[in-house]
N, C-alpha and C positions, 0 to 999 in steps of 0.2 A: 431224984427224978433222972431217968435214963436219957441219954442224948439221942435225938432222932437220927435215923440213918439218912445219909446224904448220898447222892449219886457221885459227886466229885468234891475233892479238896483242891483248892488252887494254891500252889506253892510258887512264890514269886519274890523278886526283889522290890522294895518299896518304890524305886524309881520308875517301875513299869506300870504303876497303878493307873494313872490318868489315861495313858495312851493305849494300853492293852487290856489290863485286867478289868477295869470297870465296864468298858464296852462288851467284853466277853461275858461278864456276870449278867449283864442285861440281856444279851442274846440267849444265854442258857436259860434264864428265867422265862423268857418269852416262849422258848421251846419246851417248857415244862421240865427242865432239868434242875434238880435241886443241888445247890452247891454250898460248901463251907468256905467262907471268905473272911479273912481276919478283920477287916474293917467293919463288917456287919456283926461279927460274933464276939469280939473282945471288947468289953465295956470298961469304963473308967474304974480302975482299982482291981480288975481281974488279974489273976496270975496268967501271964502270957504262955508260959511253958505248959501249965495245966490245960488251958484252953486249946492249944495247938495239939497236944496229945489226944485230947478228947475228939478233936476234929479229924485227926488222922485215923483214929480207931473206928469212927462212925461213918467213914466215907468208903464207897466201893472202889473208886479210882482216884488217883492224884494227878492232876494236870500240872506239869512242871514247866514254867515259862523260863526257858534258858535264854539269857541275853548277856551282853557285856557287863551289865550291872549285876546280874546274878552271880557270875563267876568271881566277882570282887566282894561278895557279901557272904559272911560265914553262916548267918542264921538260916537262910533258905537251904544252904548246902547241908546243914545238920538235919533239916526236915527230909531232904532228899535221901541222905544216907540211911535214915531210919526206915524209910519206905523201901529202899532197895534191899535192905537186910530182911525185911518182912517178905518181900517178893522172892528173894533167894531161898528163904526157909520154907515157904509154902509152895513154891513153884507156880503160883498164880500171877497173872498179869496185874500189876498195880499202877505202875508209872506210865503215864501217857505224855511223851516229850513234845514240847512246842518250841521250835528254834526260831529265834528272833535275830535279825541283823543281816549283814551282807554275806556273800559266799565265804569270804575269808574269815569273818567273825564266826560263822557256823563251823568252819574247819577247826578253829581254835577251841571252840566249845567241845567238839567231839574229841579233840586231842586231850583236853583236860579231863573229860569224863569218858574214858575208853569203853566202859560198860555199855554206853549208848550206841556204839557201833553195831551192836547186835539187835537193836530195836529200830523199828520203823518210826520215824518222827514226822510231824507235820511242820511245814515252814509257815511262819507268820508273814502274810502279805496284806493284811488288813481285811481279807475276805472271811468274815465270820461264818458265812454259810457253809463252807467246806468243813470248818472245825465242828460246827453244830451237827452236821450230817454224819461226820465220822464218829462223833460221840454217841449219837442216837443209835447208830449201827452197833457200836460196842455194847451199849446198854440194853438194846432190844433187838438182837439179831433175828428174832422171829418175825419182825415187822418188815423185813425186806421182801419185796414182791419179786415175781419171776423176771421182771424187766430189770431188776437190780436197783430200783428206786426205793428209797425209804418211805414208809407209811406210818401213820399213827394207828395204834391198836387200842381197842377198848377192852380193858381187863374184864369187864362184866359180860360183854357180848362176844368177844373174840373177833371183832370185825377188823378187817384191813382196809383202811381208807387212804388211797393215794392223795397226798397233799398238793394243792396247787401252789405255784410260785406267786406269793403275794408281793406286789410292787412295794419297794421300799423307797421312802423319801429321805434324802440326805440334807441336813442343815448346812448352813455356811460354815459352822464350826467343824462339822464332819469333814468338809472339803479342806478347810484350813489345816487341820491336824494331819490329814492324809498327805497334803502337799508338803508340809514341813518335814514329816517323817520320811517321805520319799526323797526329798532333796538331800537329807542326811545320807540315805542309801547311795544316791548318785555321787555325792561328794567322796564318800569312802571308797566307792568303786573306782573312781578316777585316780585317787591316791594310790591304791593298790595296783591298778593297771599300769600307771606310769612307772612305778617301781619295777614291775615285772618286765616291762618293755626295755628299760635301760639295763637291767641285769641280763637280758637275753642277747642284746646286741652291743658289742664293744664300741661301735661308732655312734651309738645313740645316747644322748643325755636328755633328761627331762626335768621339768620344774613345775611345782604346784604352789600356788599362792592364794590364800584365802583373803578376799577383800573384806568381807564381813560374814556373819552367819548364813546369809542367804545369797552370796555371790562368791565365785572363785574363778581363778585363771589357771589354765593348763597349757604348757608349752613343750613341744618336742623339738630337740635339736639333733640334726644328723651331721656329723663331722663339724660341729661348731656353728652350723647355720640353722636358722629357724625353718623347720619343715612344716610346722603348723602351730598355730596358737589359737586358743578359744576362750571365750568367756561364757559362763553358765550361771544363771541367776533365776530367782523367783520373781515373776511378774512379766508383763508384756504391754504392748500398746493397746490391745483390744480387751485384755482380761488380766486380772491379777491372779486368777486361778490357773497358773501355768508355770512350767519350767522352760526358760528361753535360752537359745543357743546362738552365739555369734562367733565366727572364725575370721582369721585374717587380720586386717588392720582395723583397730577400733579404739575408742576412748574408754578408759576403765570406768569412769563415772557416767558417761553418756549411754543411756539404754534406749535410745530412740530408734535403733535399727537392729535387725536380727536376721539370721539365716534359717532358723527353724524354731518351732514352738510345740511343746507337748502340753495339751490342755486337759485339765481334770474333767472327767465325764463319768457317767454311770450307765449301767445297763438295766437299771431298776432293781438290781440285786446287789451290786457291789460297785465300788469306786475304782477308777483306773485312768489311764492316759490315752488320748488319741493324738497321733502325729498330725502335723499341719498339712502334710503332703507336698512340702516344698523341696524335699530331697528325693531324687530318683530311687535311691535305695530303700525308701519307705514302702515301695510297692510290694516288697517281699512280706510285709506285714498285713494281715487281714484287717481291713478298715473296720469291720464289725467287731473285732476282738480287741478288748481293752488291754493296754500294757500295764503290767504290774510295776512296782517301783524298781525291781531288779531288771525287768525287761526294758524299762525306760533308760536305766543306766547303760545297759548293753547297746541299746539303740543309739544313744548319744556318743558312746565310745566308737562305734562303727562309723558314725557320721564324721567324727573327728579324725579317724585314721584311714578313711576310705581311699585317699589318694597317696598314701605313703609307700605302697608296694613298689 
């Protein structure tokens, strides 16, 4: 029996299944995109190599989830190399890169895989809508309307039907996973930013201390004196669905006061953060525009360093 053709093959590290791959598979399925996904295709006792080869051969494109876990895992890299060789020999686009992590992590991924510098990639920010739309455009370019919006095409009738934006409901688990993943982005951003700041200025020293998985401290010293110190953690007085910020003098364990809070919200299409409005500098951000995890990290860093100049 021949293998059915699939729109995409998902190449990933196992560590990314729960947070990225499974939600992506579900979103693709809802959009009518067929995909080859190892967890659904490889059964007990099957030859993994044979099944993967069949999946790669029967898929139009390969979505590669590049992450810090991916670069440390040999198996998905072997899959990637096989597809890149096929792409090089045929001259046809096969690999669709999806980059996961902080800005520094993405730089390291591009450094390790220099061939990707010639490819346009999509960043993972938890917004599956952009990924689905980009893939639909790749799969069905004839369904793009004059306004640039994607539409669904009927193979039988040749109709172009602009699709409305259906309101999406997010469960508490969706919010919890988004919040935790975003906090990791914020934490890594601050670690990298503190290192960059101290390397740039001879009179500046910095310190990063992780209290636990969901709380850390950051300190900036100028000529040996504390210029600013902050605490950032998950949770708050009014809502647990938030990343909270406090600067100045504070108790490490006491979380009853704060200077700012980024609350998880949604625009009925995707999840993001809304600033509390307690900082004057937040006025530069559109209140109607949700902050992504990386934008939230940048917002908090600007908050932290606002008075250092």
